[in-house]
N, C-alpha and C positions, 0 to 999 in steps of 0.2 A: 116268120110271122108273129109279131104280139098280138095282146087286147084290143090295140090301138090301132092297126094298121089301117081300116076301113076309111077311104075315103067320101066324104060326103059333102051337100052341096049347103052350105049354110044360107038358112033362108032371112030375109031381111030383118022379119020380126026378133031374131035371135043376136041382130047384129047390134056391138055398142053404138047407142045412139049419138056418140059423137062423130062417127062416123056420116050420119043425114046431115051434117053439120059443112062438111067439105063441099066445096063450087065443085069438085070434081068427083064423085063419090063411086067406088067401083060399082058395073053392072053387076059383076056377082061375085061373090068370096065358098070358096072351098077349102071346106078343114080336114085334119086329120088328126086327133086328140078330143082334148076338151076346153073350151075357152071360157078362162076363170070370170064368174058371173059378175060383169063391168058393174050391175048396181051397188056390189059389195066393193071391189077389188078397185085402185086408183094405178090407171096402165102409165108407164114409163116410159119416153123410147129411148135406150141409150145407144152413141153411134159414136165412131172415131176411126181413125186411120185403119188401112190393112197392115201400113208398115208403123207399127206402134213400138213407142220407147220403152224404158224401163220405168219410168218416171207417171207412164201413160198408164199403163197394166197394174201399178200399185195401185196408182187415186183409183181406177177404175174395181178394181178389188176389194177396196176399204171404203171406198162411197156406198157399193152396194152390199158390205155385209154391216153396215150400220143401219141399212134398211131394214133388218130382219123382227122378225116378228112382228109387222107391218101390214095392213091388207094393200099392196102395193106388186104389182107384175111387170115386171121387165120386156120391154117389147128390142128384138133387135132382127139383126136380117142376117144371123147364121155364117156369112161370111169371114173368110181370115182376120186375123188380127183383134180389134177391140170387141166388132159383135160377137167373137166365139168366147173370149173374157168374161164379158157381161154376160151370156148367156150361162156360164157356167161358175161365175161367180152367184148367180143367182139359184142357180142348185144348190151350192154350198151353203149359201145363206139359210135354206129352207123356204126360198120364195118359185112362187107360180114362175114362168117362165115361155112366152109364145114368141114365136119366130116366122120370119117372111122368107122364105129361101131365096125367090127367084126367080124360082125355078118348078116343076112339078113336085108335087108329092109323094110319088110314089117311090119306092126306094132305090130304084135305079135312076132315078132322074132327080134325086136331092143333090142339092149343086150348093159347094161343091162335094164332090163325095168323100174325101177325109173328114168329112164334118157328119158321118151318117152315124158313126158313134154315138154324136151328140145329138144329132135329130132323137135318137131314140129315146134316150137320157131323159132330154124332154118331156116325151111322150109318156115315158113311166113315173116320171114327177107328177103327172097331173095336169103337163101346159098342152100346148096345140102347137102343128105347124100349120099357116096359111097360106093361100095363093089365089089369086084371080084368074090364076086359067087350067084348068082341069090337065089339059096334055101333060105327057111323061115327056118331054123334048126338053133338051137343054137351053138355057138362057139365051136370049140376044140381050145385045150392051144396051138396047132401050126399056125391056124389063126392069131394070135397078133403078132408075127414077120412078117410072109408073110403082113399082114397092115399095119406093121411099115415103112416096106420100100418103102412101097408107098406112105405114109407120107413125107417119106424124100426122096423120088423122085421127087416128085410133085412139092418139095419146093424150094425157091431159098437159104436158112436156114432153121438152124431147131435150137431154143433156148428153152434150157436144165433149167428149173427154179429150178428143185433141184432133186438131185440122190443119193439114199444111197449106199453106197459101190459095195450090188448087185443089184441093180435097173436094172428093165429092158430098163429102161429110156436109161440105156448105150448102149444098143443094138442099139436104134432106132440112136443114137449119131453114133457110128460104122458104120451103113449104110449110114448116110448122108456124113461122109469121105470117104466113097467106092464109092459113088456116084461124088465125088468133090464138094460137096457144105461145104456152110459155117458153123459151126458149132460156137454157143453163148452161154455163157454160164454166168449164176448169181451165184457170188460169194456168199457162207455161211458162217458164223461163224466156227471158227477154230474146237471147239472141239461138232460139230452140226453133229450127225450122220444120217442127212437129206442130210448133204453135201458133204461127203467122196467123193463120184464118181463123185461128181462137182466141187468139188477142184483139183480132179485128172486129169479133163481133163482139167482145165488150167492148171496145171503144164505140161499136154501136147502139150500143146500149142493151146488146144481153145481160141476162143475171148473172153475176156470178156467184159459184158454189166452191167452197170449202172445205165444208162437211156434210154428210149424210142429213142433219137438221134443216141447212139449208132448202136441198127437196122436199122433205116429208113438208116442209112450210109452206112449200108451193101447191103440194098436192092437199093441202086442205088438212094433213094431218097430224096431231100432237108431237111435235120435238120431242126424241126420248131424253131421257136423264141419266143416258148412259156413261159409264166409265169407260174411258179410253181404250179402244183393243188393245190391249196387253199384246206385243210382239217378242220376239225372242231378238235381244241384240247381237246372237250367233248370224242371223239370217240378214246379215248386211255385205254392202259389194266392199270391194275393195279400199275403193275412194270414200266412200261413208265410214268404215274404220278408221281411216287415215284423219278426219276431220272430227268423229271424236274423241279419239284420242287428243287431239291436240286442243279440245276446248276442256276449260281447269279454269270454274265453268263455263267462261263466257271470251270470247275475241268479237273484237269488229270481223267483219266481213275478208278486209284486206289483210289482217295477219294471217284470217286461215287461209287464204291463196298463201300468201308467204310461207307458212309453217310446213305446211305441205306440199308444196313445190307444184300442186296440179295448177292444171289450165284453170281461168277464171270462170268461162264457160260451164264445166265438168264441175266445178266446186260449186255453184249455181244450179245447175240441176240436182248436185244429191244435196242439198241443202233445200230445196222442194221438197225433196221427197221424203227426209227424215222430218223436216216438220209438218206434214203428211203423215206420217206415223207417230208423230207425238212424243218425238225423241228429243228434238230439239224447238226453240222459237229463235226466230228471226225478224226483231224489231229495233227501230232508231239506230239502225248500222252494227249491232249487236248479233253474234250467234250465241244461243247460250244453252246448253245441255239441260234438259229437264229432268231427266232419266236414266 
């Protein structure tokens, strides 16, 4: 047991003010750890699919890394997939992160148990675990939509990394909108099933996110004058290597497909990932290498 092991009831006077603006606020909250001061930090909910793509993982890690040094708290649900990636990326970036596991907060109740170690890392880094229920039982399916409403309610904005056509992530987006919070969405490849829901949210008017600075602006923080993150060109997938080798220094998208002999949808996904990494740009029908 570490120094953050005790579970306490969080008095309403200590709740972030945004919770009081919800139409269906929690009747009680229990906490394990330390809640970052909501008067100082801006809370950002980050959610996405459990069955994430390489694109989603890379995007999530890069966007959160770009928030390093700012007064931002990453809120997520400790679930497998994008939730876990978001918590891990926050820890790697030196940001506080707060988790709503949808279960009890005792060691034996943390769900999923495979993220027990991650939960302790969140606590050791000065973050917190929060729940509406104090009991140590495993969560029922109805727990997750209820905890998602608190995640959306406690945050200034909700960032959707990727969501399929019937993803539960869309429920969180809808809750955020109902509380008059900003919904930010990462665009995805047109033919990717991981992004059918995400792209629909964008068609319906959600705010597009293509950089960390887009997020900072919504949170009311000064955008960084950061230089692009320097990523090793050695850490590329085989498809990304093939595309990079074909560029000399630019080609049309159709020529990239023809030269690499890769399926069109795989080229689309790889190009999107490489553009977010800052390795290439894709504009006016041309794919161009920038470094």
